[in-house]
C-alpha positions as CSV (number, residue, x, y, z in Angstrom):
1,M,-6.4,15.1,13.5
2,S,-7.1,13.5,16.9
3,T,-9.5,11.1,18.4
4,I,-10.1,9.8,21.9
5,P,-10.5,6.0,21.6
6,K,-13.0,4.0,23.5
7,T,-12.7,0.8,21.6
8,V,-9.2,-0.6,20.8
9,L,-8.4,-3.5,18.5
10,L,-5.2,-5.3,19.4
11,V,-3.7,-7.1,16.4
12,T,-0.9,-9.6,16.9
13,K,1.6,-10.9,14.4
14,A,0.7,-14.4,13.3
15,G,2.9,-17.0,14.9
16,H,4.8,-14.7,17.2
17,A,5.7,-16.4,20.5
18,Q,5.2,-13.4,22.8
19,A,2.6,-11.3,21.0
20,P,-0.6,-13.1,22.3
21,A,0.3,-12.9,26.0
22,L,1.4,-9.3,25.7
23,A,-1.9,-8.4,23.8
24,E,-4.0,-10.0,26.6
25,T,-2.0,-8.1,29.2
26,I,-2.6,-4.8,27.4
27,A,-6.3,-5.7,26.8
28,H,-6.8,-6.4,30.5
29,W,-5.1,-3.1,31.4
30,L,-7.4,-1.2,28.9
31,R,-10.5,-2.8,30.4
32,T,-9.6,-1.8,33.9
33,R,-9.4,1.7,32.6
34,G,-12.9,1.5,31.2
35,E,-12.0,1.1,27.5
36,S,-13.3,-1.8,25.4
37,A,-10.6,-4.0,23.9
38,R,-10.6,-6.8,21.3
39,V,-7.7,-9.1,20.4
40,A,-7.2,-10.7,17.0
41,E,-4.4,-12.4,15.2
42,H,-3.5,-11.1,11.8
43,R,-3.6,-13.9,9.2
44,A,-3.2,-12.1,5.9
45,G,-3.7,-14.3,2.9
46,Q,-4.5,-17.4,5.1
47,G,-8.3,-17.2,4.6
48,G,-10.9,-16.9,7.3
49,P,-12.6,-13.8,8.6
50,G,-11.0,-10.4,8.4
51,L,-10.0,-8.2,11.3
52,P,-12.9,-6.9,13.4
53,V,-12.1,-3.3,12.7
54,D,-15.7,-1.9,12.5
55,G,-16.5,0.2,15.6
56,C,-12.9,0.5,16.7
57,D,-11.3,3.9,17.3
58,L,-7.7,2.6,17.4
59,V,-5.8,-0.4,16.1
60,L,-2.8,-1.3,18.2
61,V,-0.5,-3.6,16.1
62,L,1.9,-5.9,17.9
63,G,4.6,-6.8,15.4
64,G,7.1,-5.2,13.1
65,D,6.9,-2.9,10.1
66,G,5.8,-5.7,7.8
67,T,2.9,-6.5,10.1
68,M,2.0,-2.8,10.2
69,I,2.0,-2.5,6.4
70,S,-0.1,-5.7,6.0
71,V,-2.6,-4.6,8.7
72,A,-2.8,-1.1,7.1
73,R,-3.9,-2.6,3.8
74,E,-6.6,-4.6,5.5
75,V,-7.8,-1.7,7.7
76,A,-7.9,0.6,4.7
77,G,-8.1,3.8,6.6
78,R,-11.1,2.8,8.8
79,A,-9.1,3.5,12.0
80,P,-5.8,5.0,13.1
81,L,-2.9,2.5,13.6
82,L,-0.4,2.5,16.4
83,G,2.5,0.1,16.4
84,L,4.2,-1.8,19.2
85,N,7.5,-3.0,17.9
86,L,8.2,-6.7,18.0
87,G,10.3,-6.7,14.9
88,R,13.8,-5.5,13.9
89,L,13.6,-2.1,12.2
90,G,10.5,-0.6,13.8
91,F,10.4,2.5,11.6
92,L,6.6,2.6,11.8
93,T,6.2,1.3,15.4
94,E,6.9,3.6,18.4
95,L,5.8,1.6,21.5
96,T,8.0,-1.1,23.0
97,P,7.2,-4.2,25.0
98,E,8.9,-2.6,28.0
99,G,7.5,0.9,27.8
100,W,3.9,0.9,26.5
101,R,1.9,1.9,29.6
102,E,2.8,5.6,30.0
103,P,2.6,6.7,26.4
104,L,-0.6,4.6,25.8
105,A,-2.3,6.1,28.9
106,R,-1.4,9.6,27.7
107,L,-2.9,9.0,24.3
108,L,-6.1,7.5,25.7
109,D,-6.5,10.4,28.1
110,R,-5.6,13.3,25.8
111,G,-6.6,11.8,22.4
112,V,-4.6,10.1,19.7
113,P,-3.2,12.5,17.1
114,W,-2.9,10.9,13.7
115,C,-2.1,11.8,10.1
116,E,-3.2,10.2,6.9
117,R,-0.5,8.8,4.6
118,L,-1.0,8.4,0.9
119,G,-1.5,4.9,-0.4
120,L,-1.5,3.7,-4.0
121,A,-4.1,1.7,-5.9
122,W,-3.1,-0.4,-8.8
123,E,-4.6,-2.3,-11.7
124,V,-3.1,-4.7,-14.2
125,L,-4.8,-4.3,-17.6
126,R,-4.4,-7.3,-19.9
127,D,-6.0,-7.0,-23.4
128,G,-8.0,-4.1,-22.1
129,V,-9.4,-6.1,-19.1
130,V,-8.5,-5.7,-15.5
131,A,-6.6,-8.9,-14.6
132,A,-5.7,-8.0,-11.1
133,S,-6.0,-5.0,-8.7
134,G,-5.3,-3.9,-5.2
135,A,-3.5,-1.3,-3.0
136,V,-0.1,-0.8,-1.4
137,V,1.1,1.2,1.5
138,N,4.9,1.1,0.7
139,D,5.6,0.5,-2.9
140,L,5.1,-1.6,-6.0
141,V,8.0,-2.8,-8.1
142,V,8.2,-4.1,-11.6
143,N,11.2,-6.4,-11.8
144,R,12.6,-9.5,-13.4
145,G,12.4,-13.1,-12.0
146,A,15.3,-15.5,-11.8
147,L,17.3,-14.1,-14.8
148,A,19.1,-10.8,-14.6
149,R,18.0,-9.3,-17.9
150,L,16.9,-5.8,-18.7
151,L,13.3,-4.9,-18.8
152,H,11.8,-2.8,-21.5
153,L,9.1,-0.5,-20.1
154,S,7.3,2.5,-21.4
155,L,5.7,5.1,-19.0
156,A,2.9,7.6,-19.4
157,L,1.8,10.3,-17.0
158,D,-1.9,11.3,-17.2
159,G,-2.0,10.0,-20.7
160,E,1.2,11.8,-21.9
161,D,4.2,9.8,-22.9
162,L,7.1,9.9,-20.5
163,G,9.4,7.7,-22.6
164,H,10.9,4.3,-22.7
165,L,13.2,2.7,-20.1
166,R,15.5,-0.3,-20.2
167,A,16.4,-1.2,-16.6
168,D,16.5,-4.0,-14.0
169,G,13.1,-2.7,-12.9
170,L,11.1,0.2,-11.6
171,V,10.0,1.2,-8.1
172,V,6.8,3.3,-7.5
173,A,6.8,4.3,-3.8
174,T,4.6,6.3,-1.4
175,P,6.2,8.7,1.0
176,T,6.1,5.9,3.6
177,G,7.9,3.6,1.2
178,S,10.4,6.2,0.1
179,T,12.8,5.0,2.9
180,A,12.5,1.3,1.8
181,Y,13.5,-0.3,-1.5
182,S,13.1,3.1,-3.3
183,I,16.0,4.8,-1.4
184,S,18.2,1.7,-2.0
185,S,17.5,2.3,-5.8
186,G,18.5,5.9,-5.6
187,G,15.1,7.4,-5.0
188,P,14.5,10.5,-2.8
189,I,13.4,10.6,0.8
190,V,9.9,12.1,0.9
191,H,8.3,13.5,4.1
192,P,5.2,11.4,4.9
193,S,3.0,14.5,5.2
194,L,3.3,15.1,1.4
195,A,0.6,13.7,-0.9
196,V,3.0,12.6,-3.6
197,F,4.6,9.4,-4.9
198,T,8.0,8.6,-6.5
199,V,9.1,6.7,-9.6
200,T,12.6,5.4,-9.5
201,P,14.3,3.2,-12.1
202,I,16.5,0.3,-10.9
203,C,19.9,0.3,-12.6
204,P,18.8,2.0,-15.8
205,F,20.9,1.1,-18.9
206,L,21.9,4.0,-21.3
207,S,19.0,6.0,-20.1
208,N,18.5,9.6,-19.0
209,F,15.3,8.7,-17.0
210,K,15.8,10.2,-13.5
211,P,13.8,9.5,-10.4
212,M,10.6,11.6,-10.4
213,V,8.3,12.9,-7.7
214,L,4.7,13.0,-8.9
215,P,1.6,14.6,-7.4
216,G,-0.8,12.3,-5.7
217,A,-3.6,13.2,-8.1
218,A,-1.5,11.9,-11.1
219,E,-2.1,8.7,-12.9
220,L,0.9,6.6,-14.0
221,R,0.7,3.9,-16.6
222,I,3.6,1.4,-17.0
223,A,3.6,-0.8,-20.0
224,V,5.6,-4.0,-20.3
225,R,7.1,-4.0,-23.8
226,D,8.9,-7.3,-23.7
227,A,8.9,-10.4,-21.5
228,G,11.7,-12.7,-22.7
229,T,11.8,-14.0,-19.1
230,E,9.6,-13.7,-16.1
231,V,8.4,-10.3,-15.0
232,F,6.6,-9.6,-11.7
233,L,4.7,-6.8,-10.1
234,T,5.8,-7.0,-6.4
235,L,3.4,-5.5,-3.9
236,D,4.8,-4.0,-0.6
237,G,7.4,-6.8,-0.8
238,Q,4.7,-9.2,0.5
239,G,3.0,-10.4,-2.7
240,A,3.5,-10.6,-6.4
241,F,1.6,-10.9,-9.7
242,A,3.2,-12.3,-12.9
243,L,3.1,-9.9,-15.8
244,R,3.2,-10.6,-19.5
245,A,4.3,-8.6,-22.6
246,G,1.7,-6.1,-23.4
247,D,0.4,-5.8,-19.8
248,E,-0.2,-2.3,-18.5
249,V,0.1,-1.4,-14.8
250,L,-2.1,1.6,-13.9
251,V,-1.2,3.4,-10.6
252,R,-3.1,6.2,-8.9
253,R,-3.8,7.4,-5.4
254,S,-5.8,5.0,-3.3
255,P,-9.0,6.5,-1.8
256,A,-8.1,4.9,1.5
257,G,-4.5,5.5,2.7
258,M,-3.0,4.7,6.1
259,K,-4.0,6.6,9.2
260,L,-0.9,6.5,11.4
261,A,-1.1,7.5,15.1
262,D,1.7,9.6,16.7
263,A,2.6,8.4,20.2
264,G,4.8,11.5,20.6
265,I,7.9,9.4,21.5
266,T,10.0,10.1,18.5
267,T,10.0,12.5,15.5
268,Y,10.3,11.6,11.8
269,V,13.8,13.0,11.7
270,S,14.9,11.2,14.8
271,R,13.7,7.9,13.3
272,L,15.6,8.6,10.1
273,R,18.7,9.1,12.1
274,A,18.1,6.2,14.5
275,K,17.6,3.7,11.6
276,G,20.7,5.0,9.7
277,V,18.9,6.6,6.8
278,I,20.6,10.0,7.6
279,E,23.7,10.7,9.7
């Protein structure tokens, strides 16, 4: 899909030394072209008002992949996201501080093509009651805390038993997150246009459980069968929730994924190669 933006929200990484000045420069440039521009600092988890997304046609994120993922959770599909890389990896960010004018002008003139990427919603059920819930863009991980002991988990797909698993943990990843922790754990690379998610055990012990690719419409249930030490549900690598024995983690497709704009500078395959995911 494509949209011609008239109102752009520029979101800066909290505490970044160069981001505010660069955002104001871009905002001034946008206004001279006749577009409306707002600037906001992203302060996820720090309280205060949320990002002023309503009424915006495009969200330009100045930061790295972590900032993009955090902003995507807050935006929740209300507008397409375009990234300007101020981080290290830059897998989700195409623009650069030195070369943003030409591609941004092209997008504003011709329209911003974007695709919707699958996100995942999760709930923790404790004694049959929802103890916590949320959404992720990259992945959720069930893993141990300080002690390196095996977890005992059981899994069910759409109510049908998938079996038991003893492992260091489990990664459930979106296509966007398939090139993050999931691939390091032996999971597959999944093209971001696919509406699927993956389930990958981390160092399984005496188990035939293999990485799985599941349809986006599926519902996965992960039950914690023991908790001799700390067990956590880690969310996009940016937050965590402590689990107990008997807790169940319910995972399904989120109604609001991530709308990611395409600046036309790189392709998915070229980014895989540039970041060393493929040779």
